[in-house]
LOROTI-940939 format. One record per residue (C-alpha): residue in three letters; z, y, x negated. Coordinates in steps of 0.25 Angstrom, whole numbers. Each point is the difference from the previous one (the first is absolute). Layout:
N
PT:ALA:Z:Y:X
...
END
This chain:
543
PT:MET:103:-43:-132
PT:ARG:1:-12:5
PT:MET:-1:3:16
PT:GLU:-13:9:-3
PT:GLU:-7:-11:-8
PT:ARG:5:-10:13
PT:LEU:-6:11:9
PT:SER:-12:2:-7
PT:THR:-14:-5:6
PT:ASN:2:-14:-8
PT:SER:6:-10:10
PT:LYS:-3:-11:11
PT:TRP:5:11:9
PT:ILE:-11:9:-2
PT:ALA:-8:-12:-3
PT:THR:0:-4:14
PT:VAL:-1:12:6
PT:ALA:-14:2:-8
PT:SER:-4:-13:6
PT:ILE:3:5:14
PT:TRP:-9:12:0
PT:ILE:-10:-8:-5
PT:GLN:1:-12:8
PT:CYS:1:12:11
PT:SER:-15:4:-2
PT:VAL:-8:-13:-6
PT:GLY:1:-7:16
PT:THR:-16:3:3
PT:THR:-4:-15:2
PT:TYR:11:3:14
PT:THR:-10:12:6
PT:PHE:-14:-8:-3
PT:SER:0:3:16
PT:ILE:0:15:-2
PT:TYR:-14:0:-7
PT:SER:-4:-15:5
PT:SER:-10:6:11
PT:THR:-6:12:-7
PT:LEU:-2:-12:-12
PT:LYS:-7:-7:13
PT:SER:-9:11:4
PT:THR:-3:7:-11
PT:GLN:-4:-14:-9
PT:ASN:-8:-5:15
PT:TYR:10:-13:-4
PT:ASP:1:-9:12
PT:GLN:15:-6:2
PT:SER:-3:-13:-6
PT:THR:-4:9:-14
PT:LEU:11:8:3
PT:GLU:11:-10:0
PT:ARG:-7:-5:-14
PT:VAL:3:13:-6
PT:ALA:13:0:5
PT:VAL:2:-15:-6
PT:PHE:-3:7:-14
PT:LYS:11:10:3
PT:ASP:9:-10:2
PT:MET:-5:-8:-11
PT:GLY:3:12:-10
PT:GLY:14:4:5
PT:SER:2:-14:0
PT:ALA:-4:-7:-15
PT:GLY:9:7:-9
PT:ILE:0:-11:-10
PT:LEU:-7:9:-10
PT:SER:11:10:3
PT:GLY:12:-10:-3
PT:LEU:-8:-4:-13
PT:LEU:-1:14:-4
PT:PHE:16:3:4
PT:SER:3:-13:-7
PT:TYR:-8:6:-14
PT:VAL:5:12:1
PT:THR:14:-2:2
PT:LEU:3:-14:-8
PT:ASN:-2:-6:-16
PT:HIS:-3:13:-6
PT:HIS:9:0:-12
PT:HIS:-11:-5:-9
PT:HIS:-11:10:6
PT:HIS:-4:11:-9
PT:THR:10:13:2
PT:ARG:-13:10:2
PT:THR:0:-9:12
PT:ARG:14:0:5
PT:PHE:-3:14:10
PT:LEU:-11:-10:9
PT:ARG:13:-8:4
PT:GLY:9:0:13
PT:PRO:-5:1:14
PT:TRP:-5:13:1
PT:VAL:-12:-7:-9
PT:VAL:-2:-7:15
PT:HIS:1:11:9
PT:PHE:-10:7:-9
PT:THR:-12:-10:2
PT:GLY:5:-1:16
PT:ALA:-2:17:-2
PT:ILE:-14:-2:-5
PT:LEU:-6:-11:11
PT:CYS:5:9:11
PT:PHE:-6:11:-4
PT:THR:-13:-8:-2
PT:GLY:-1:-8:12
PT:TYR:6:10:11
PT:PHE:-11:11:-8
PT:LEU:-13:-10:3
PT:VAL:5:-4:13
PT:TRP:0:16:4
PT:ALA:-13:2:-8
PT:SER:-5:-12:10
PT:VAL:3:7:13
PT:VAL:-1:16:-2
PT:GLY:-14:-5:-5
PT:LEU:0:4:-16
PT:LEU:-5:-15:0
PT:PRO:-13:-3:6
PT:ARG:4:-9:13
PT:PRO:2:-9:5
PT:VAL:7:-5:-15
PT:PRO:-3:-15:-2
PT:VAL:12:-9:7
PT:PRO:3:-7:-13
PT:LEU:2:13:-8
PT:MET:9:5:13
PT:CYS:6:-10:-3
PT:LEU:2:1:-15
PT:PHE:5:16:3
PT:ILE:11:-5:12
PT:PHE:5:-11:-9
PT:THR:1:9:-13
PT:ALA:8:9:9
PT:ALA:7:-10:6
PT:HIS:3:-7:-13
PT:ALA:9:12:-5
PT:GLN:11:-3:9
PT:ASN:2:-12:-8
PT:PHE:2:8:-13
PT:PHE:9:11:7
PT:ASN:9:-13:8
PT:THR:3:-8:-12
PT:GLY:3:13:-10
PT:ASN:10:2:11
PT:ILE:4:-13:5
PT:VAL:4:-9:-13
PT:THR:6:11:-6
PT:GLY:10:2:11
PT:VAL:4:-13:2
PT:MET:2:-2:-18
PT:ASN:9:13:3
PT:PHE:8:-7:11
PT:GLY:-1:-14:-1
PT:HIS:14:-2:8
PT:TYR:-8:6:14
PT:SER:-15:-4:-2
PT:GLY:-1:-2:15
PT:THR:6:16:2
PT:ILE:-9:7:-10
PT:VAL:-12:-8:4
PT:GLY:2:4:14
PT:ILE:3:13:-2
PT:LEU:-13:3:-9
PT:LYS:-9:-9:8
PT:GLY:6:7:12
PT:PHE:-5:14:-5
PT:VAL:-14:-5:-3
PT:GLY:1:-5:16
PT:LEU:5:16:4
PT:SER:-12:6:-9
PT:GLY:-9:-6:11
PT:ALA:5:9:11
PT:VAL:4:10:-12
PT:LEU:-16:3:-4
PT:THR:-2:-1:16
PT:GLN:7:12:0
PT:VAL:-8:5:-13
PT:TYR:-12:-1:9
PT:LYS:4:5:12
PT:THR:5:13:-6
PT:VAL:-7:2:-15
PT:CYS:-15:-6:5
PT:ASN:2:5:14
PT:GLY:-4:-14:6
PT:ASN:-12:0:-9
PT:PRO:-2:-15:-5
PT:SER:-11:6:-10
PT:THR:10:10:-5
PT:TYR:10:-11:-2
PT:ILE:-6:-9:-7
PT:LEU:-1:10:-12
PT:VAL:14:2:4
PT:LEU:1:-16:-5
PT:ALA:-6:2:-13
PT:LEU:10:13:-4
PT:LEU:15:-2:5
PT:PRO:2:-15:-5
PT:THR:-6:4:-13
PT:LEU:7:12:-2
PT:VAL:14:-4:5
PT:SER:-1:-12:-9
PT:LEU:-5:8:-12
PT:LEU:13:10:1
PT:PHE:11:-9:3
PT:MET:-5:-14:-7
PT:SER:6:4:-14
PT:HIS:14:0:8
PT:VAL:-4:-15:5
PT:ARG:10:-9:-12
PT:ILE:6:-14:-4
PT:TYR:16:1:-1
PT:GLY:4:-12:4
PT:THR:16:3:1
PT:ASN:9:-3:11
PT:SER:9:8:5
PT:VAL:13:-3:13
PT:ASP:-5:12:7
PT:ASP:-15:-5:-1
PT:LYS:2:-5:16
PT:LYS:5:12:4
PT:HIS:-10:10:-5
PT:LEU:-11:-9:4
PT:ASN:6:1:15
PT:ALA:-1:14:-2
PT:PHE:-15:1:-3
PT:SER:-2:-12:13
PT:ALA:8:12:8
PT:VAL:-10:8:-5
PT:ALA:-11:-6:3
PT:MET:4:-5:15
PT:ALA:2:14:1
PT:VAL:-15:3:-2
PT:ALA:-5:-11:9
PT:ALA:8:6:10
PT:TYR:-5:14:-1
PT:PHE:-13:-7:2
PT:MET:3:-8:11
PT:VAL:5:12:7
PT:LEU:-13:8:-5
PT:THR:-10:-12:6
PT:VAL:7:2:14
PT:MET:1:16:-2
PT:GLU:-16:0:-3
PT:ASN:-4:-10:11
PT:LEU:8:10:12
PT:LEU:-4:13:-7
PT:THR:-12:6:-7
PT:PHE:4:6:-13
PT:SER:-6:12:-4
PT:LEU:-2:3:-14
PT:TRP:12:7:-2
PT:ALA:8:-10:5
PT:ARG:-7:-10:-8
PT:ILE:3:7:-13
PT:ILE:15:1:5
PT:THR:2:-16:1
PT:PHE:-7:0:-12
PT:ILE:7:7:-10
PT:ILE:14:-7:7
PT:LEU:-7:-13:-3
PT:LEU:-1:3:-14
PT:LEU:14:5:1
PT:LEU:4:-14:2
PT:LEU:-7:-6:-11
PT:ALA:6:9:-10
PT:SER:13:-3:4
PT:PRO:2:-14:-9
PT:LEU:0:8:-12
PT:ARG:14:6:5
PT:VAL:2:-15:0
PT:ALA:-4:-2:-13
PT:ILE:8:12:-5
PT:THR:13:-6:7
PT:ALA:-1:-11:-7
PT:ASP:-4:4:-13
PT:ARG:13:10:-1
PT:GLU:9:-14:6
PT:ASP:-6:-9:-10
PT:ALA:3:10:-11
PT:MET:16:1:5
PT:THR:1:-15:-1
PT:SER:6:-8:-9
PT:PRO:-11:-6:-11
PT:LYS:7:-12:3
PT:LEU:-6:-2:12
PT:SER:-15:2:0
PT:THR:-11:-4:-10
PT:PRO:-2:11:-10
PT:GLN:-14:7:3
PT:GLN:-9:-4:-11
PT:ASP:-14:6:-4
PT:PRO:-13:-6:5
PT:LEU:-5:-4:-11
PT:ALA:12:-6:-7
PT:TYR:3:-9:13
PT:HIS:-15:-5:0
PT:GLU:1:-2:-16
PT:LEU:12:-10:3
PT:ALA:-7:-7:12
PT:ASP:-1:-13:-11
PT:ASP:14:-2:-2
PT:GLU:4:-9:9
PT:SER:15:5:0
PT:GLN:-3:14:0
PT:VAL:-9:-1:12
PT:THR:11:-9:7
PT:ALA:10:11:-2
PT:ALA:-11:11:6
PT:PHE:0:-8:13
PT:ASP:13:-7:1
PT:ASP:2:-13:-5
PT:LYS:-14:-7:6
PT:ILE:4:-13:3
PT:LEU:-9:-13:-2
PT:LYS:-10:7:-9
PT:ASP:-8:-12:3
PT:GLU:-1:4:13
PT:GLU:-4:14:0
PT:ASP:-8:9:-8
PT:MET:-13:-9:2
PT:ASN:-13:6:-4
PT:LEU:-11:-1:10
PT:LEU:-6:-14:-4
PT:GLN:13:-5:0
PT:ALA:2:4:14
PT:MET:-14:-4:5
PT:CYS:5:-13:-4
PT:THR:11:-1:10
PT:GLY:-2:-2:16
PT:ASN:10:10:3
PT:PHE:-12:9:-6
PT:TRP:-9:-5:10
PT:PHE:8:-1:13
PT:LEU:4:14:-2
PT:CYS:-17:5:-1
PT:ILE:-1:-8:12
PT:ALA:10:8:7
PT:THR:-4:13:-6
PT:LEU:-16:-3:5
PT:CYS:6:-3:13
PT:GLY:8:12:3
PT:MET:-6:11:-9
PT:GLY:-14:-3:5
PT:SER:4:0:14
PT:GLY:7:13:-3
PT:ILE:-10:6:-5
PT:ALA:-11:-3:9
PT:THR:8:4:11
PT:MET:2:14:-9
PT:ASN:-14:1:-3
PT:ASN:-4:0:15
PT:ILE:11:7:9
PT:ALA:-11:13:2
PT:GLN:-11:-12:4
PT:VAL:8:-7:10
PT:GLY:8:14:4
PT:GLU:-15:4:3
PT:SER:-3:-13:7
PT:LEU:12:2:10
PT:ASP:-1:12:4
PT:TYR:9:10:-9
PT:SER:-1:14:-2
PT:THR:-3:6:-15
PT:THR:16:5:0
PT:GLU:4:-15:4
PT:ILE:-9:-3:-12
PT:ASN:5:7:-11
PT:SER:16:-3:8
PT:LEU:-2:-14:-3
PT:ILE:-6:0:-15
PT:SER:13:10:-3
PT:LEU:11:-9:7
PT:TRP:-8:-13:-6
PT:SER:5:8:-13
PT:ILE:14:1:5
PT:TRP:0:-13:5
PT:ASN:-4:-5:-14
PT:PHE:11:7:-5
PT:PHE:10:-6:8
PT:GLY:-6:-12:-5
PT:ARG:1:1:-15
PT:PHE:13:7:0
PT:GLY:6:-9:10
PT:ALA:-3:-13:-5
PT:GLY:3:3:-15
PT:TYR:14:6:4
PT:GLY:2:-8:10
PT:SER:-2:-13:-9
PT:ASP:9:6:-10
PT:VAL:11:0:8
PT:PHE:-2:-14:7
PT:LEU:-3:-4:-14
PT:HIS:14:6:-7
PT:LYS:8:-1:11
PT:ILE:-4:-15:6
PT:GLY:-10:-7:-8
PT:TRP:-12:-1:6
PT:ALA:-11:-3:-8
PT:ARG:-10:13:3
PT:PRO:-12:-10:3
PT:ILE:7:-1:15
PT:PHE:-4:14:2
PT:MET:-13:-3:-3
PT:VAL:-2:-11:12
PT:ILE:7:8:11
PT:THR:-8:14:-3
PT:LEU:-14:-9:1
PT:VAL:5:-8:13
PT:ALA:2:15:5
PT:MET:-13:4:-5
PT:SER:-6:-10:7
PT:ILE:6:5:13
PT:GLY:-5:13:-3
PT:HIS:-13:-6:-1
PT:ILE:0:-4:12
PT:ALA:4:12:7
PT:ILE:-12:7:-5
PT:ALA:-10:-10:7
PT:SER:6:0:12
PT:GLY:-4:14:3
PT:PHE:12:5:11
PT:PRO:2:14:0
PT:GLY:6:7:-12
PT:ASN:-2:-14:-7
PT:LEU:-4:6:-15
PT:PHE:12:9:0
PT:VAL:9:-14:3
PT:GLY:-10:-10:-10
PT:THR:-3:11:-11
PT:MET:15:2:-1
PT:ILE:4:-14:-1
PT:VAL:-11:-4:-9
PT:GLY:2:15:-8
PT:VAL:13:-4:-2
PT:CYS:-2:-15:-7
PT:TYR:-12:3:-6
PT:GLY:8:9:-9
PT:SER:13:-9:0
PT:GLN:-11:-10:-8
PT:TRP:-2:12:-12
PT:SER:15:0:-4
PT:LEU:2:-13:2
PT:MET:-12:-7:-8
PT:PRO:5:10:-12
PT:THR:13:-5:0
PT:ILE:0:-14:2
PT:THR:-9:-1:-12
PT:SER:7:9:-9
PT:GLU:11:-11:6
PT:ILE:-8:-13:-3
PT:PHE:-7:4:-14
PT:GLY:6:11:-5
PT:VAL:1:15:-3
PT:ARG:-7:-2:-14
PT:HIS:-15:-3:6
PT:MET:4:5:15
PT:GLY:-13:9:1
PT:THR:-11:-10:-3
PT:ILE:5:-9:9
PT:PHE:4:5:13
PT:ASN:-13:8:-3
PT:THR:-8:-12:-2
PT:ILE:6:-6:13
PT:SER:-5:13:6
PT:ILE:-13:-4:-1
PT:ALA:3:-7:13
PT:CYS:0:11:7
PT:PRO:-14:5:-2
PT:VAL:-6:-17:4
PT:GLY:10:0:13
PT:SER:-6:13:4
PT:TYR:-15:-2:-3
PT:ILE:3:-14:9
PT:CYS:6:8:10
PT:SER:-6:15:-1
PT:VAL:-16:-8:-2
PT:ARG:0:-13:6
PT:ILE:9:2:11
PT:ILE:0:14:5
PT:GLY:-11:5:-6
PT:ARG:-10:-11:6
PT:ILE:7:-2:14
PT:TYR:-1:15:2
PT:ASP:-14:1:-2
PT:ARG:-4:-12:8
PT:VAL:6:5:12
PT:ALA:-3:18:-4
PT:SER:-13:5:7
PT:GLY:-9:11:-3
PT:GLU:-6:6:-11
PT:ASP:12:7:-4
PT:HIS:8:-15:-2
PT:THR:11:6:9
PT:CYS:8:-10:9
PT:TYR:11:5:12
PT:GLY:10:-10:6
PT:THR:11:-9:-2
PT:HIS:-10:-11:-4
PT:CYS:-5:8:-13
PT:PHE:13:-4:-8
PT:MET:7:-12:8
PT:LEU:-5:-13:-7
PT:SER:2:8:-13
PT:PHE:12:1:1
PT:MET:4:-12:8
PT:ILE:-6:-6:-14
PT:MET:9:7:-9
PT:ALA:12:-3:8
PT:PHE:-2:-14:-5
PT:VAL:-4:4:-12
PT:ALA:14:9:-2
PT:PHE:9:-13:6
PT:PHE:-7:-13:-8
PT:GLY:5:11:-13
PT:SER:13:-1:5
PT:LEU:1:-13:-1
PT:VAL:-5:1:-14
PT:ALA:10:10:-3
PT:PHE:9:-10:6
PT:LEU:-3:-11:-9
PT:LEU:2:11:-13
PT:PHE:14:2:6
PT:LEU:2:-16:0
PT:ARG:-2:-1:-15
PT:THR:6:13:-6
PT:ARG:15:0:8
PT:ARG:6:-9:-10
PT:PHE:-5:10:-10
PT:TYR:4:11:6
PT:ASN:14:-6:2
PT:GLN:2:-3:-15
PT:VAL:-7:9:-8
PT:VAL:-4:16:10
PT:ILE:14:-4:4
PT:GLY:7:-4:-11
PT:ARG:-8:12:-8
PT:LEU:6:10:11
PT:GLN:15:-6:0
PT:HIS:0:-2:-14
PT:SER:-3:16:-2
PT:SER:10:5:10
PT:THR:12:-6:-8
PT:THR:-5:7:-15
END
């Protein structure tokens, strides 16, 4: 009977699988380049206007304070609430809110493009539509990421890397949906963006729960999830190369899409294996799983929270709320580094199609660049999370040093794009994509370590506001203005290396400045990591 209960749908491994599947479908903001040209032409926008719409997309996808506050509200401090409101608790509420926003936003964008709404739609209204659609991603991410960190506290970098990595891969997944299901029709693809993430999240959201348990085999099974993620990424790389060399017929696309779905289903096997092994493990080696409602009711009791998360050290240095975190210098250093890295990275992502067109890349090459961006994004997200965990556990490197390294590399990538040599976009977007993805794993993990897990969702989503601010500066103030200044003709087009050279040289300087700020953060937190974070890991390994 106990074996059957442990193999039920109520386990942190099933919760991880549900989170992975949701993450695979919600990276809609990463495929903006697919339909940006259609949006621009149907609404008669110039490049600066399109960049302004893209900035609101970035703002919606980054400004996740509401999702963080909602997560805290529905998962903490609810023992005093009326019994009838207990069902409105848990991460599923956050996912449900995201599903509503996703469908509403993208459906209205689709209605604008196909003419159900009078064209052209006023720019402020279109910005509101795209903001609403992109804002849903915050709710999906917060519900999955914070739940994962709470369930795997000892390997927060690894679980964040896995979940953030699958979001990065979701751009490539959705690109395959665009090619196979939508047959290359951008308008139909926008409607799919309204339906697919909404249905997937509604289907699996009830399985995303907080258990707060730690097992000696956590790392082993997380490595299995990591292997699945690497297999999916490798498959996309092979598929992208084949698409450049061959012309795929419809049946070939269907076959490759079915193989992709089978790969994405494989995490379920890992979860079943993990559940079976956990069920055979002595209870002494694993903290008993609790009902999520009971867990949240205990959240105010310091001794029981400490037991759930394995003896937090120096409580006064952890579990800060948002206002307390904002009063520290570390918060603002992390914000500035995030602004420089993610802002210039998002600007690059938004303009891959336009830069490719200006350099006379073919449509197939541009689509390949978009797919490859998702893969590089994945390697950055997964590699930074997994690698920083390895170096933290084995060598004791403070995690902010990886922000320094990746931001320096990102500036080199921007210079490669600006140079205009043959194949520069493939080289430059690979470097920038990996380094940009790294920030999305490093920033939330550093946040949880410096400020604590309890209000992590609110704090890291607040820091994420730096992303659209940086995107606005880089996309509108730098790329958009310089492009419109050098563009000629009524269609606001520009061809040649000069169209984007100055813009990306400026962004290279921005990324390098961010690396200097990240280095200051490393110096400020190095002692904290040595005394608190590493000390906690050593303490847990001996208990």
